[in-house]
TORKOL-4160 file (C-alpha; in steps of 0.2 Angstrom, whole numbers, padded with zeros to 4 digits, m for minus):
236
<pt num="1" X="0780" Y="m0202" Z="0415"/>
<pt num="2" X="0782" Y="m0193" Z="0431"/>
<pt num="3" X="0791" Y="m0176" Z="0435"/>
<pt num="4" X="0796" Y="m0172" Z="0452"/>
<pt num="5" X="0790" Y="m0156" Z="0459"/>
<pt num="6" X="0802" Y="m0144" Z="0467"/>
<pt num="7" X="0793" Y="m0141" Z="0484"/>
<pt num="8" X="0806" Y="m0129" Z="0490"/>
<pt num="9" X="0803" Y="m0118" Z="0475"/>
<pt num="10" X="0784" Y="m0120" Z="0475"/>
<pt num="11" X="0784" Y="m0115" Z="0494"/>
<pt num="12" X="0791" Y="m0098" Z="0490"/>
<pt num="13" X="0775" Y="m0094" Z="0481"/>
<pt num="14" X="0762" Y="m0106" Z="0488"/>
<pt num="15" X="0765" Y="m0106" Z="0507"/>
<pt num="16" X="0758" Y="m0096" Z="0522"/>
<pt num="17" X="0774" Y="m0085" Z="0522"/>
<pt num="18" X="0776" Y="m0085" Z="0503"/>
<pt num="19" X="0777" Y="m0070" Z="0492"/>
<pt num="20" X="0758" Y="m0066" Z="0492"/>
<pt num="21" X="0759" Y="m0063" Z="0511"/>
<pt num="22" X="0771" Y="m0048" Z="0508"/>
<pt num="23" X="0765" Y="m0032" Z="0516"/>
<pt num="24" X="0763" Y="m0022" Z="0500"/>
<pt num="25" X="0751" Y="m0034" Z="0492"/>
<pt num="26" X="0732" Y="m0031" Z="0491"/>
<pt num="27" X="0723" Y="m0040" Z="0505"/>
<pt num="28" X="0711" Y="m0052" Z="0496"/>
<pt num="29" X="0700" Y="m0056" Z="0512"/>
<pt num="30" X="0698" Y="m0039" Z="0520"/>
<pt num="31" X="0682" Y="m0031" Z="0512"/>
<pt num="32" X="0673" Y="m0014" Z="0514"/>
<pt num="33" X="0655" Y="m0014" Z="0517"/>
<pt num="34" X="0652" Y="m0014" Z="0498"/>
<pt num="35" X="0665" Y="m0028" Z="0496"/>
<pt num="36" X="0679" Y="m0018" Z="0489"/>
<pt num="37" X="0697" Y="m0022" Z="0493"/>
<pt num="38" X="0706" Y="m0006" Z="0498"/>
<pt num="39" X="0719" Y="m0012" Z="0511"/>
<pt num="40" X="0736" Y="m0020" Z="0510"/>
<pt num="41" X="0741" Y="m0036" Z="0519"/>
<pt num="42" X="0748" Y="m0025" Z="0533"/>
<pt num="43" X="0732" Y="m0015" Z="0535"/>
<pt num="44" X="0738" Y="0001" Z="0527"/>
<pt num="45" X="0729" Y="0009" Z="0512"/>
<pt num="46" X="0733" Y="m0001" Z="0496"/>
<pt num="47" X="0746" Y="0007" Z="0484"/>
<pt num="48" X="0746" Y="m0002" Z="0467"/>
<pt num="49" X="0763" Y="0006" Z="0462"/>
<pt num="50" X="0771" Y="m0001" Z="0478"/>
<pt num="51" X="0763" Y="m0018" Z="0475"/>
<pt num="52" X="0770" Y="m0019" Z="0458"/>
<pt num="53" X="0787" Y="m0014" Z="0464"/>
<pt num="54" X="0786" Y="m0028" Z="0477"/>
<pt num="55" X="0781" Y="m0040" Z="0463"/>
<pt num="56" X="0796" Y="m0036" Z="0453"/>
<pt num="57" X="0808" Y="m0038" Z="0468"/>
<pt num="58" X="0800" Y="m0055" Z="0472"/>
<pt num="59" X="0802" Y="m0060" Z="0454"/>
<pt num="60" X="0820" Y="m0056" Z="0454"/>
<pt num="61" X="0823" Y="m0066" Z="0470"/>
<pt num="62" X="0813" Y="m0081" Z="0463"/>
<pt num="63" X="0823" Y="m0082" Z="0447"/>
<pt num="64" X="0839" Y="m0081" Z="0457"/>
<pt num="65" X="0833" Y="m0095" Z="0468"/>
<pt num="66" X="0829" Y="m0106" Z="0453"/>
<pt num="67" X="0846" Y="m0103" Z="0445"/>
<pt num="68" X="0854" Y="m0109" Z="0461"/>
<pt num="69" X="0843" Y="m0125" Z="0460"/>
<pt num="70" X="0848" Y="m0129" Z="0443"/>
<pt num="71" X="0866" Y="m0124" Z="0443"/>
<pt num="72" X="0871" Y="m0142" Z="0442"/>
<pt num="73" X="0859" Y="m0147" Z="0429"/>
<pt num="74" X="0842" Y="m0154" Z="0428"/>
<pt num="75" X="0824" Y="m0146" Z="0428"/>
<pt num="76" X="0816" Y="m0136" Z="0442"/>
<pt num="77" X="0797" Y="m0140" Z="0441"/>
<pt num="78" X="0786" Y="m0126" Z="0449"/>
<pt num="79" X="0768" Y="m0130" Z="0449"/>
<pt num="80" X="0755" Y="m0118" Z="0454"/>
<pt num="81" X="0736" Y="m0117" Z="0454"/>
<pt num="82" X="0732" Y="m0104" Z="0441"/>
<pt num="83" X="0718" Y="m0097" Z="0452"/>
<pt num="84" X="0732" Y="m0090" Z="0463"/>
<pt num="85" X="0738" Y="m0078" Z="0450"/>
<pt num="86" X="0726" Y="m0063" Z="0449"/>
<pt num="87" X="0713" Y="m0070" Z="0460"/>
<pt num="88" X="0719" Y="m0074" Z="0477"/>
<pt num="89" X="0735" Y="m0065" Z="0473"/>
<pt num="90" X="0730" Y="m0049" Z="0464"/>
<pt num="91" X="0747" Y="m0045" Z="0459"/>
<pt num="92" X="0752" Y="m0063" Z="0454"/>
<pt num="93" X="0750" Y="m0060" Z="0435"/>
<pt num="94" X="0762" Y="m0045" Z="0436"/>
<pt num="95" X="0774" Y="m0056" Z="0446"/>
<pt num="96" X="0773" Y="m0070" Z="0433"/>
<pt num="97" X="0776" Y="m0057" Z="0419"/>
<pt num="98" X="0791" Y="m0051" Z="0429"/>
<pt num="99" X="0798" Y="m0068" Z="0431"/>
<pt num="100" X="0798" Y="m0070" Z="0412"/>
<pt num="101" X="0807" Y="m0054" Z="0410"/>
<pt num="102" X="0819" Y="m0058" Z="0424"/>
<pt num="103" X="0823" Y="m0076" Z="0417"/>
<pt num="104" X="0828" Y="m0067" Z="0401"/>
<pt num="105" X="0839" Y="m0055" Z="0410"/>
<pt num="106" X="0847" Y="m0067" Z="0422"/>
<pt num="107" X="0849" Y="m0081" Z="0408"/>
<pt num="108" X="0837" Y="m0094" Z="0416"/>
<pt num="109" X="0831" Y="m0105" Z="0402"/>
<pt num="110" X="0812" Y="m0108" Z="0403"/>
<pt num="111" X="0804" Y="m0124" Z="0395"/>
<pt num="112" X="0789" Y="m0134" Z="0394"/>
<pt num="113" X="0789" Y="m0152" Z="0401"/>
<pt num="114" X="0787" Y="m0160" Z="0384"/>
<pt num="115" X="0802" Y="m0150" Z="0377"/>
<pt num="116" X="0812" Y="m0154" Z="0392"/>
<pt num="117" X="0808" Y="m0173" Z="0390"/>
<pt num="118" X="0817" Y="m0172" Z="0373"/>
<pt num="119" X="0833" Y="m0165" Z="0381"/>
<pt num="120" X="0834" Y="m0176" Z="0397"/>
<pt num="121" X="0835" Y="m0195" Z="0398"/>
<pt num="122" X="0821" Y="m0202" Z="0409"/>
<pt num="123" X="0827" Y="m0212" Z="0424"/>
<pt num="124" X="0818" Y="m0225" Z="0435"/>
<pt num="125" X="0809" Y="m0218" Z="0450"/>
<pt num="126" X="0817" Y="m0223" Z="0466"/>
<pt num="127" X="0809" Y="m0238" Z="0474"/>
<pt num="128" X="0797" Y="m0235" Z="0489"/>
<pt num="129" X="0792" Y="m0218" Z="0485"/>
<pt num="130" X="0777" Y="m0213" Z="0495"/>
<pt num="131" X="0760" Y="m0206" Z="0488"/>
<pt num="132" X="0761" Y="m0188" Z="0488"/>
<pt num="133" X="0751" Y="m0172" Z="0483"/>
<pt num="134" X="0752" Y="m0154" Z="0485"/>
<pt num="135" X="0741" Y="m0155" Z="0500"/>
<pt num="136" X="0745" Y="m0152" Z="0518"/>
<pt num="137" X="0760" Y="m0163" Z="0523"/>
<pt num="138" X="0763" Y="m0168" Z="0505"/>
<pt num="139" X="0752" Y="m0183" Z="0507"/>
<pt num="140" X="0733" Y="m0187" Z="0504"/>
<pt num="141" X="0727" Y="m0183" Z="0521"/>
<pt num="142" X="0717" Y="m0168" Z="0515"/>
<pt num="143" X="0706" Y="m0179" Z="0503"/>
<pt num="144" X="0706" Y="m0196" Z="0511"/>
<pt num="145" X="0711" Y="m0194" Z="0530"/>
<pt num="146" X="0699" Y="m0197" Z="0545"/>
<pt num="147" X="0692" Y="m0179" Z="0544"/>
<pt num="148" X="0685" Y="m0182" Z="0527"/>
<pt num="149" X="0681" Y="m0201" Z="0527"/>
<pt num="150" X="0663" Y="m0198" Z="0524"/>
<pt num="151" X="0666" Y="m0188" Z="0508"/>
<pt num="152" X="0680" Y="m0200" Z="0502"/>
<pt num="153" X="0669" Y="m0216" Z="0504"/>
<pt num="154" X="0654" Y="m0208" Z="0497"/>
<pt num="155" X="0664" Y="m0203" Z="0481"/>
<pt num="156" X="0672" Y="m0220" Z="0479"/>
<pt num="157" X="0655" Y="m0229" Z="0481"/>
<pt num="158" X="0647" Y="m0218" Z="0468"/>
<pt num="159" X="0661" Y="m0221" Z="0456"/>
<pt num="160" X="0660" Y="m0240" Z="0458"/>
<pt num="161" X="0641" Y="m0239" Z="0456"/>
<pt num="162" X="0643" Y="m0229" Z="0439"/>
<pt num="163" X="0656" Y="m0241" Z="0433"/>
<pt num="164" X="0645" Y="m0255" Z="0436"/>
<pt num="165" X="0631" Y="m0248" Z="0425"/>
<pt num="166" X="0626" Y="m0259" Z="0410"/>
<pt num="167" X="0624" Y="m0245" Z="0398"/>
<pt num="168" X="0633" Y="m0229" Z="0394"/>
<pt num="169" X="0629" Y="m0216" Z="0408"/>
<pt num="170" X="0618" Y="m0202" Z="0405"/>
<pt num="171" X="0627" Y="m0185" Z="0404"/>
<pt num="172" X="0618" Y="m0180" Z="0421"/>
<pt num="173" X="0625" Y="m0195" Z="0429"/>
<pt num="174" X="0643" Y="m0191" Z="0424"/>
<pt num="175" X="0640" Y="m0172" Z="0429"/>
<pt num="176" X="0634" Y="m0177" Z="0446"/>
<pt num="177" X="0648" Y="m0190" Z="0449"/>
<pt num="178" X="0662" Y="m0177" Z="0444"/>
<pt num="179" X="0654" Y="m0164" Z="0455"/>
<pt num="180" X="0653" Y="m0176" Z="0470"/>
<pt num="181" X="0672" Y="m0180" Z="0467"/>
<pt num="182" X="0677" Y="m0162" Z="0467"/>
<pt num="183" X="0692" Y="m0160" Z="0478"/>
<pt num="184" X="0686" Y="m0143" Z="0485"/>
<pt num="185" X="0673" Y="m0152" Z="0497"/>
<pt num="186" X="0686" Y="m0161" Z="0506"/>
<pt num="187" X="0698" Y="m0146" Z="0506"/>
<pt num="188" X="0685" Y="m0135" Z="0513"/>
<pt num="189" X="0680" Y="m0147" Z="0526"/>
<pt num="190" X="0697" Y="m0151" Z="0532"/>
<pt num="191" X="0701" Y="m0133" Z="0534"/>
<pt num="192" X="0685" Y="m0130" Z="0543"/>
<pt num="193" X="0683" Y="m0114" Z="0533"/>
<pt num="194" X="0665" Y="m0116" Z="0526"/>
<pt num="195" X="0655" Y="m0124" Z="0540"/>
<pt num="196" X="0643" Y="m0137" Z="0534"/>
<pt num="197" X="0643" Y="m0131" Z="0516"/>
<pt num="198" X="0655" Y="m0144" Z="0508"/>
<pt num="199" X="0645" Y="m0158" Z="0516"/>
<pt num="200" X="0629" Y="m0151" Z="0510"/>
<pt num="201" X="0635" Y="m0149" Z="0493"/>
<pt num="202" X="0643" Y="m0166" Z="0492"/>
<pt num="203" X="0627" Y="m0174" Z="0499"/>
<pt num="204" X="0616" Y="m0164" Z="0486"/>
<pt num="205" X="0627" Y="m0171" Z="0472"/>
<pt num="206" X="0626" Y="m0189" Z="0479"/>
<pt num="207" X="0607" Y="m0188" Z="0480"/>
<pt num="208" X="0606" Y="m0181" Z="0462"/>
<pt num="209" X="0617" Y="m0194" Z="0456"/>
<pt num="210" X="0606" Y="m0208" Z="0463"/>
<pt num="211" X="0591" Y="m0200" Z="0455"/>
<pt num="212" X="0600" Y="m0198" Z="0438"/>
<pt num="213" X="0605" Y="m0217" Z="0439"/>
<pt num="214" X="0587" Y="m0221" Z="0443"/>
<pt num="215" X="0581" Y="m0212" Z="0427"/>
<pt num="216" X="0570" Y="m0200" Z="0437"/>
<pt num="217" X="0556" Y="m0193" Z="0427"/>
<pt num="218" X="0560" Y="m0176" Z="0420"/>
<pt num="219" X="0579" Y="m0180" Z="0419"/>
<pt num="220" X="0587" Y="m0169" Z="0406"/>
<pt num="221" X="0605" Y="m0164" Z="0401"/>
<pt num="222" X="0600" Y="m0146" Z="0399"/>
<pt num="223" X="0600" Y="m0134" Z="0407"/>
<pt num="224" X="0605" Y="m0143" Z="0423"/>
<pt num="225" X="0622" Y="m0149" Z="0416"/>
<pt num="226" X="0628" Y="m0132" Z="0413"/>
<pt num="227" X="0627" Y="m0127" Z="0431"/>
<pt num="228" X="0638" Y="m0135" Z="0445"/>
<pt num="229" X="0626" Y="m0132" Z="0460"/>
<pt num="230" X="0613" Y="m0146" Z="0463"/>
<pt num="231" X="0598" Y="m0143" Z="0452"/>
<pt num="232" X="0584" Y="m0153" Z="0459"/>
<pt num="233" X="0570" Y="m0143" Z="0452"/>
<pt num="234" X="0557" Y="m0155" Z="0445"/>
<pt num="235" X="0565" Y="m0170" Z="0453"/>
<pt num="236" X="0553" Y="m0172" Z="0467"/>
């Protein structure tokens, strides 16, 4: 079962000029010497009251937009990474709470996809739909384009190698495979925002995976499985 994303609605929040970029909101990236966040996006001193007022205004506008999108029926699916709300967008949680209040006030029905499925008859997907994602361009270039071919091939090769094992993989093997496949390495490398860090991290997990498959002496599930960063202590 597939649900189409409403990209026009998502972009009102998750886009370079979306709600989090408004002047009144706290600047997530500008830090003081002691790593405090004290400025607004426009460079002025942060005013939490003004930011909450902006969140309520943006919530009201968002609900009005969604009401227009579903005026003729159907379901508007707005999917957001939860880390945006409260982390990258400090006031995002307040905005979401205001969206819930505004939905009740403006008469916009909220639903889960499971509940919506009981009220809407599924229809076949149109033929020839392209592969899509939430990444740049709406396609897979962020994770499998030329810029990240090295990472994509390494992850796929590792996956095939684990799938070909005769026995159930050790926990450490699965841990390193999942860590190697993490989408953040390709995302950071594509955006060129972290230097060589994503390549180094992916390579560390690739080497750790090889050692785990080989049953390197000292292989344990704990405490290494609990941490995400490559733990090569005692692995030679």
